[in-house]
Backbone as CSV, one residue per row, in Angstrom:
resi,resn,N_x,N_y,N_z,CA_x,CA_y,CA_z,C_x,C_y,C_z
1,MET,246.159,-98.682,-32.974,245.648,-99.187,-31.729,244.127,-99.319,-31.840
2,TYR,243.599,-100.369,-31.264,242.152,-100.545,-31.236,241.570,-99.812,-30.036
3,ILE,240.524,-99.071,-30.268,239.812,-98.415,-29.175,238.706,-99.336,-28.661
4,CYS,238.158,-100.161,-29.560,237.097,-101.105,-29.195,237.413,-102.459,-29.819
5,ILE,237.769,-103.397,-28.963,238.115,-104.737,-29.435,236.875,-105.468,-29.945
6,CYS,235.769,-105.358,-29.227,234.546,-106.089,-29.597,234.079,-105.757,-31.015
7,ASN,234.213,-104.489,-31.396,233.756,-104.044,-32.716,234.903,-103.814,-33.692
8,ALA,236.126,-104.101,-33.279,237.323,-103.898,-34.109,237.397,-102.478,-34.657
9,ILE,237.205,-101.489,-33.765,237.279,-100.078,-34.151,238.657,-99.554,-33.766
10,ARG,239.368,-99.096,-34.758,240.695,-98.521,-34.520,240.560,-97.058,-34.090
11,GLU,241.576,-96.591,-33.400,241.582,-95.218,-32.913,241.398,-94.224,-34.057
12,THR,242.054,-94.472,-35.190,241.930,-93.543,-36.319,240.498,-93.498,-36.859
13,GLU,239.842,-94.649,-36.934,238.440,-94.688,-37.380,237.556,-93.934,-36.398
14,PHE,237.820,-94.128,-35.116,237.035,-93.482,-34.078,237.183,-91.971,-34.157
15,ARG,238.415,-91.506,-34.304,238.656,-90.057,-34.392,237.980,-89.454,-35.625
16,THR,238.054,-90.134,-36.751,237.422,-89.640,-37.971,235.913,-89.550,-37.794
17,ALA,235.310,-90.568,-37.216,233.861,-90.562,-36.997,233.457,-89.501,-35.981
18,ALA,234.347,-89.201,-35.047,234.033,-88.220,-34.010,233.858,-86.822,-34.578
19,LEU,234.443,-86.540,-35.712,234.358,-85.203,-36.290,232.927,-84.775,-36.586
20,GLY,232.045,-85.719,-36.894,230.675,-85.339,-37.205,229.644,-86.064,-36.379
21,ALA,230.008,-86.459,-35.171,229.119,-87.345,-34.425,228.482,-86.742,-33.183
22,GLY,228.548,-85.452,-33.014,227.894,-84.879,-31.850,228.705,-84.911,-30.571
23,CYS,229.949,-85.268,-30.641,230.895,-85.161,-29.535,230.613,-86.057,-28.338
24,ASP,229.964,-87.185,-28.535,229.851,-88.156,-27.456,230.070,-89.556,-28.014
25,ALA,230.473,-90.461,-27.136,230.822,-91.814,-27.575,229.650,-92.507,-28.250
26,ALA,228.451,-92.336,-27.718,227.276,-92.975,-28.318,227.071,-92.510,-29.755
27,GLY,227.287,-91.222,-29.998,227.152,-90.689,-31.348,228.196,-91.236,-32.301
28,VAL,229.404,-91.433,-31.811,230.474,-91.986,-32.643,230.158,-93.432,-33.007
29,TYR,229.750,-94.210,-32.018,229.389,-95.607,-32.299,228.245,-95.679,-33.299
30,GLU,227.250,-94.820,-33.122,226.109,-94.808,-34.041,226.559,-94.454,-35.456
31,ARG,227.422,-93.474,-35.558,227.938,-93.061,-36.876,228.696,-94.198,-37.562
32,LEU,229.355,-95.026,-36.763,230.092,-96.171,-37.297,229.195,-97.384,-37.536
33,GLY,227.930,-97.269,-37.139,227.005,-98.394,-37.300,227.255,-99.509,-36.305
34,LYS,227.784,-99.155,-35.139,228.139,-100.133,-34.103,227.472,-99.757,-32.785
35,ARG,227.535,-100.700,-31.836,227.088,-100.450,-30.464,228.125,-101.010,-29.520
36,PRO,228.419,-100.296,-28.409,229.336,-100.858,-27.429,228.774,-102.188,-26.922
37,GLN,229.639,-103.166,-26.760,229.162,-104.471,-26.321,229.556,-104.742,-24.871
38,CYS,230.828,-104.837,-24.574,231.224,-105.130,-23.193,231.345,-103.856,-22.363
39,GLY,231.543,-102.708,-23.009,231.605,-101.424,-22.319,232.976,-101.019,-21.814
40,GLN,233.973,-101.892,-21.928,235.298,-101.550,-21.415,235.964,-100.429,-22.197
41,CYS,235.538,-100.196,-23.411,236.148,-99.171,-24.251,235.609,-97.773,-23.970
42,LEU,234.497,-97.668,-23.285,233.827,-96.373,-23.165,234.666,-95.319,-22.452
43,ASP,235.424,-95.691,-21.428,236.274,-94.709,-20.757,237.343,-94.180,-21.705
44,ASP,237.989,-95.068,-22.443,239.004,-94.640,-23.407,238.370,-93.806,-24.521
45,ALA,237.193,-94.197,-24.955,236.499,-93.454,-26.004,236.182,-92.037,-25.535
46,GLU,235.714,-91.905,-24.311,235.400,-90.572,-23.773,236.668,-89.731,-23.633
47,ASP,237.772,-90.358,-23.253,239.045,-89.625,-23.168,239.453,-89.086,-24.540
48,LEU,239.317,-89.909,-25.570,239.663,-89.463,-26.914,238.785,-88.300,-27.361
49,LEU,237.562,-88.288,-26.903,236.627,-87.255,-27.323,236.845,-85.923,-26.615
50,GLY,237.682,-85.904,-25.601,237.947,-84.660,-24.869,238.366,-83.520,-25.780
51,ASP,239.258,-83.784,-26.720,239.713,-82.750,-27.649,238.576,-82.276,-28.538
52,TYR,237.749,-83.212,-28.967,236.657,-82.870,-29.869,235.554,-82.089,-29.159
53,ARG,235.379,-82.340,-27.873,234.350,-81.614,-27.124,234.651,-80.135,-27.087
54,SER,235.901,-79.776,-26.850,236.223,-78.351,-26.817,236.014,-77.725,-28.186
55,ALA,236.313,-78.453,-29.240,236.068,-77.934,-30.588,234.574,-77.787,-30.841
56,CYS,233.778,-78.755,-30.378,232.322,-78.683,-30.544,231.754,-77.492,-29.787
57,MET,232.222,-77.307,-28.584,231.721,-76.181,-27.771,232.060,-74.862,-28.438
58,SER,233.232,-74.764,-29.030,233.623,-73.532,-29.721,232.694,-73.260,-30.898
59,ARG,232.348,-74.317,-31.642,231.438,-74.163,-32.782,230.049,-73.751,-32.335
60,LYS,229.554,-74.315,-31.212,228.219,-73.998,-30.718,228.157,-72.550,-30.245
61,ILE,229.202,-72.094,-29.579,229.239,-70.722,-29.090,229.281,-69.745,-30.255
62,ALA,230.039,-70.080,-31.281,230.162,-69.212,-32.451,228.854,-69.129,-33.248
63,ALA,228.043,-70.172,-33.174,226.794,-70.218,-33.951,225.723,-69.376,-33.374
């Protein structure tokens, strides 16, 4: 499934990039070398990042 049609970013690519991107959509797009264009994907992108945010918070607390 595509998460971003404008940039042809698939969900799997987005999830992989999210692992090291600072846990926000802007960081994921930057890591992929892309920028949101129409913005319709941002809500879905933020939903996908929900799981990663809790993992990020756990890492920050542990550090």
